[in-house]
C-alpha positions in Angstrom: 67.2 -44.7 130.1 69.1 -43.7 133.6 68.4 -40.0 133.6 71.6 -37.2 133.5 73.4 -36.5 136.5 72.3 -33.1 138.1 75.6 -31.2 139.8 74.5 -29.0 142.3 77.5 -27.0 144.0 77.5 -24.6 147.0 76.6 -21.2 145.7 78.8 -17.8 146.3 77.3 -14.6 147.2 74.4 -14.3 149.4 73.2 -13.8 152.6 70.9 -14.3 155.4 67.8 -12.2 156.2 66.3 -12.0 159.7 63.1 -13.1 158.9 64.8 -16.3 157.9 65.2 -16.2 154.2 68.3 -16.0 152.2 69.2 -13.5 149.7 70.7 -14.1 146.5 73.0 -11.5 145.9 74.3 -12.4 142.0 72.1 -10.1 140.5 70.4 -6.9 141.0 66.9 -8.9 141.6 68.3 -10.2 145.2 65.6 -13.0 145.0 64.7 -13.9 148.8 64.1 -17.6 149.2 62.4 -19.8 152.0 63.8 -23.7 151.9 63.3 -25.4 148.6 62.4 -22.4 146.5 64.3 -21.3 143.5 65.1 -17.9 142.4 63.8 -16.2 139.4 66.3 -17.3 137.2 65.5 -21.3 138.2 69.0 -23.0 138.4 70.0 -20.6 141.8 68.1 -22.6 144.9 67.9 -23.0 148.6 68.7 -26.1 149.5 70.3 -27.4 153.2 69.6 -24.1 154.2 72.1 -22.7 152.0 72.4 -20.9 148.4 73.5 -23.5 145.6 73.7 -23.7 141.8 72.1 -26.7 140.3 73.6 -26.5 137.1 77.2 -27.0 137.6 78.8 -29.1 134.7 75.6 -29.4 132.7 74.6 -27.4 129.3 71.9 -27.5 126.5 74.5 -28.4 123.6 78.2 -27.1 122.2 78.3 -25.5 118.6 81.4 -24.0 117.2 80.7 -20.7 115.7 82.4 -17.8 114.3 83.3 -15.5 116.9 82.0 -12.3 114.8 78.4 -14.4 115.6 78.7 -13.6 119.5 78.7 -10.8 117.9 82.6 -9.3 118.6 84.3 -7.9 115.2 87.3 -6.7 117.2 88.4 -9.9 119.1 90.5 -12.4 116.9 88.1 -11.9 113.9 87.7 -15.0 112.0 88.1 -17.7 114.5 86.2 -20.4 115.8 84.7 -20.2 119.3 83.1 -23.4 121.5 79.6 -22.0 122.4 77.3 -23.4 125.0 74.7 -22.3 127.2 72.7 -24.1 130.6 69.5 -23.0 131.3 67.3 -20.1 132.8 68.1 -16.5 132.9 67.8 -14.1 135.6 65.6 -11.4 133.3 62.2 -12.1 131.6 62.8 -10.7 128.2 59.7 -11.2 126.3 61.6 -11.1 123.0 63.8 -13.4 124.0 65.4 -14.9 120.8 66.6 -18.0 123.0 63.6 -19.3 124.8 63.7 -22.7 124.4 66.9 -22.2 126.7 66.6 -19.1 128.6 62.9 -20.0 129.9 63.5 -23.5 130.5 62.2 -24.8 133.6 62.9 -28.5 133.3 66.8 -30.2 133.5 66.1 -32.2 130.8 67.5 -29.0 128.7 70.9 -29.2 130.3 71.3 -33.0 129.5 75.1 -33.0 128.2 77.5 -33.7 130.8 80.1 -30.9 130.3 83.2 -30.7 133.2 85.9 -27.7 132.5 88.2 -30.2 131.5 86.1 -31.7 128.4 85.1 -28.1 127.9 89.0 -27.3 127.4 90.2 -30.5 125.1 87.6 -30.1 122.9 88.2 -26.4 122.5 91.6 -28.0 121.4 90.8 -31.2 119.4 88.6 -28.3 116.9 91.5 -25.4 117.0 88.9 -23.1 119.0 91.1 -19.8 120.1 88.2 -19.1 123.2 85.2 -20.2 124.5 81.8 -18.6 125.0 79.2 -18.4 127.5 75.9 -17.5 125.5 72.4 -18.9 124.5 71.5 -18.1 128.2 72.9 -16.1 130.4 76.6 -16.8 132.1 75.7 -14.6 135.1 73.3 -16.9 136.4 75.8 -19.8 136.8 78.6 -17.9 137.6 80.6 -20.9 139.7 80.4 -22.8 136.9 81.7 -20.3 134.3 84.2 -19.2 136.7 85.4 -22.9 136.9 85.6 -23.2 133.4 87.2 -19.7 132.5 90.1 -20.7 135.0 90.9 -24.0 132.9 90.6 -22.2 130.0 93.1 -19.7 130.6 95.5 -22.5 131.8 95.0 -24.3 128.5 95.8 -20.7 126.7 92.4 -20.5 125.8 90.6 -16.7 125.6 87.0 -17.0 127.3 83.7 -14.5 126.3 80.4 -13.7 128.2 77.6 -12.8 125.9 75.5 -11.1 129.4 72.8 -8.8 129.8 74.9 -7.2 132.4 72.7 -7.6 135.0 74.8 -8.5 138.0 75.8 -7.9 141.2 78.5 -5.4 142.5 80.5 -8.1 144.2 79.8 -11.0 141.9 80.7 -8.5 138.7 83.9 -8.3 140.3 85.1 -11.9 140.3 82.9 -12.8 137.1 84.5 -10.1 134.9 88.2 -11.1 136.5 88.1 -14.4 134.7 86.5 -13.1 131.3 88.8 -12.2 128.2 85.9 -10.7 126.1 82.1 -9.7 126.3 79.3 -8.7 124.4 76.8 -7.0 126.7 73.0 -6.8 125.3 71.8 -3.1 126.3 68.8 -3.6 125.3 67.5 -0.1 125.5 67.9 3.1 126.8 64.9 3.7 128.8 64.1 2.7 132.4 60.3 2.1 130.5 61.8 -0.4 127.9 63.6 -2.1 130.6 60.6 -2.6 133.2 58.0 -3.3 130.9 59.8 -6.1 128.8 62.6 -7.1 130.8 61.6 -6.7 134.1 64.7 -4.9 134.8 66.3 -1.7 135.5 68.5 0.1 133.1 70.6 1.9 135.5 72.2 -1.6 136.7 73.6 -2.0 133.1 74.5 1.1 132.5 76.5 0.6 135.8 77.9 -2.4 134.6 79.3 -1.0 131.2 81.1 1.6 133.6 82.9 -0.8 135.5 84.1 -2.7 132.5 85.5 0.1 131.0 87.1 1.6 134.4 88.4 -1.5 136.4 88.9 -4.3 133.8 91.0 -5.3 130.6 88.2 -6.9 129.6 87.4 -6.2 125.6 83.4 -5.7 125.3 81.2 -4.6 122.3 77.8 -3.7 122.9 74.6 -5.2 121.0 71.0 -3.3 121.0 68.5 -5.6 119.5 66.1 -3.1 117.8 62.2 -3.9 118.4 60.2 -1.5 116.0 57.8 0.0 118.0 59.6 0.1 121.8 63.3 1.3 121.2 63.8 2.2 117.5 63.2 6.0 117.8 65.7 8.3 116.7 65.5 10.2 120.2 66.7 7.1 122.1 69.3 5.8 119.3 70.8 9.6 120.0 70.9 9.6 123.3 72.3 5.7 123.9 74.6 6.7 121.7 75.5 10.2 123.3 76.0 8.2 126.3 78.5 5.5 124.9 80.1 8.3 123.7 80.6 10.2 126.7 80.8 7.5 129.0 83.0 4.8 127.3 84.5 6.3 123.7 84.6 6.3 120.4 86.2 3.1 120.6 83.2 1.4 121.7 81.9 -1.6 119.3 77.7 -1.2 118.6 75.6 -3.8 117.0 72.5 -2.5 116.1 70.4 -5.6 115.7 67.2 -6.6 113.5 64.4 -7.7 115.6 62.3 -11.2 114.4 59.2 -12.0 115.6 59.7 -14.4 118.9 58.2 -15.8 122.4 55.7 -13.6 123.6 56.0 -10.8 120.6 54.8 -12.6 117.6 52.6 -9.9 116.5 55.5 -7.2 116.7 56.7 -6.6 113.1 60.7 -7.1 111.9 63.3 -4.7 112.1 63.1 -3.0 108.5 66.8 -2.7 107.4 66.6 0.9 107.1 66.0 1.2 110.4 69.4 -0.5 111.8 71.0 2.3 108.9 69.3 5.3 110.3 70.8 4.2 113.9 74.2 3.4 112.3 74.4 7.1 110.9 73.0 8.5 114.4 75.9 6.8 115.9 78.5 7.3 114.0 77.4 11.4 113.5 77.5 11.3 117.7 81.4 10.2 117.5 81.3 6.3 117.4 84.0 4.9 114.9 82.4 1.4 115.3 79.1 0.6 114.4 77.7 -2.3 112.7 74.2 -3.9 111.4 73.3 -7.3 112.5 71.0 -9.8 111.7 70.8 -8.3 107.9 73.1 -8.6 104.9 74.9 -5.0 104.7 78.5 -5.7 103.5 78.8 -2.1 103.3 77.3 -1.4 107.0 79.0 -4.9 108.5 82.6 -3.8 107.9 85.3 -2.2 109.8 86.8 1.2 108.2 89.9 2.7 109.5 88.6 6.3 111.5 91.1 8.0 109.9 91.7 7.7 106.5 89.0 5.1 106.3 90.4 2.6 104.3 87.9 -0.8 104.9 90.0 -2.6 107.2 88.1 -5.9 107.4 85.3 -6.5 105.1 82.4 -8.7 106.2 80.2 -11.0 104.2 77.6 -12.4 106.3 80.5 -14.1 108.9 82.6 -14.3 106.6 85.9 -12.2 106.2 86.9 -10.4 103.0 89.3 -7.7 103.3 91.9 -7.9 105.9 94.4 -4.7 105.9 95.7 -4.6 109.8 99.2 -5.3 110.4 100.5 -7.8 113.0 100.2 -5.3 115.6 96.1 -4.3 114.5 97.1 -1.2 112.7 96.0 0.3 109.2 98.2 -1.0 106.6 97.1 2.5 104.7 97.8 5.0 107.6 99.5 3.5 110.5 96.8 4.3 112.5 95.7 1.6 115.1 92.4 -0.3 115.1 90.5 -0.5 118.6 90.8 -4.5 119.6 92.4 -7.5 120.1 94.1 -8.7 116.7 96.1 -12.0 115.8 98.9 -11.3 113.5 96.7 -13.1 110.7 92.7 -13.0 110.6 91.2 -16.6 111.6 89.9 -18.6 108.7 86.9 -20.7 109.9 84.0 -18.3 107.9 80.5 -18.8 108.4 80.2 -22.4 109.4 78.4 -23.4 112.3 79.4 -26.7 113.6 77.4 -28.9 116.2 79.5 -31.1 118.6 79.7 -33.3 121.5 81.8 -33.5 124.5 82.1 -37.2 124.3 84.8 -37.1 122.6 87.1 -35.3 124.9 87.0 -38.2 127.6 89.1 -40.0 125.1 
């Protein structure tokens, strides 16, 4: 069988160093490469004396998910989203729950040909309101993600970035200019956590969050994967949510999600549901209005409530919507107060289905 085509395109955001190497400036890792070397992300490389992206138009597979799975609870609730990723990552998280993709070091992990036009046509065929870059971080395939986002926007389809927010200053301006929504993984709230488990720096992520809030119109929500013994103290929950309140405001949705043993942390126990409830209570006490738990079944703590009259605005049973008490403008039907987010005139009906799809039909 013939090997799938590898699409290599010129990369952006790099410069030459005096010692003859070139430096990648897409993320704060700033990999410095000699000819033939790849960055830590694996997909950005130096070839023919320039930076290139080696996975343009290549995907590890496509699936239609409920948008709540990203997770986004305030962005077109109930709608289907066409989700895909490529390979590689610019972080080294020892707890990665998509490590088969994000840590892949073989191009056969991204064997599916997926041009922007094919992605748009497939999203249309399945009635998807949006396309999500997920499973691995789209920051590392910026050029490809931007090309897909441009094609989607021209077709009236939204784009979502599921990202750790570890991106350089100039690159993030272009990247987020083309995104409609994002879920940013705020992995912990100490430099020690980021250094020990992710080989990264907390301040760079916080900088991205402040940028998103102050400089863009991107709707974004935060996810904190709670890992027993690593980032699950009351003090850390308190410091994190106080920072969010002060810098991003009370309307910033936060998802506290349960860890399950994976990759290099198989000996770490699963997060108790009560830990997530405790984190949620601390966040609510600190003034945040929309706080959720994830990866556990908790109808009450997964639902959205009016911050004024406390009416349950959107009920969620896993990813299935139940209650819907928002008017066509996203206001509470009981008291008229707006719920923060991006809402359609009525909820989507996709439910909790997860539908793998092939893009070959898009060629017809």
